[in-house]
C-alpha positions, 0 to 999 in steps of 0.5 A: 464433577459431572460429565456435563460440567466437565464438557461445559468447562472444556468448551469455555476454555476452548472458546476463550483460546479461540477468542484470544488467538483471533483477536491477537491476529487482527492487528497484523491483518489490518492496514494502517489508515495512511496506507489506505489513503495513499493507495487510493490517491491515484486511479488504478489505470495509472501504471508504474514500472520501477527499475531500482538497479544501479545508481539511479532509480528509474520510473515509467508512469503510464496513464491508461485512463480515458482522461488526464491525471495530475500526479507527483512521484512521492519519494522517501528520504528525498524531496518529492518530484514536481506535479505532472499532468499525464495525458491519456496514453502518455508515458513519462520517465523519471529518475532520481539518485540514492538515498531516494526511494519510490514511495508511490504516486500522489494526486496533485 
């Protein structure tokens, strides 16, 4: 085998290794479609502060937008809370018990 042929073979093996390693990482780096949609439901100017210590989970939702926003608190393992209209600058307090877990805000 000539030196040129040997170099070509090594380059081909290296390229294949890089391609396989790169494609095996791609699925772990992508975000599922439902997560992207859920993240964009409510504008970024609506802030949340969660305290999950104790028997009750407590959540404060603050609308820092320059307009009203209508949203509901989505819970895992429990029924979602009702839709609420947050006025500009308003903070609203929510609480729920176990097994409910905060799963995000959803626009109504």
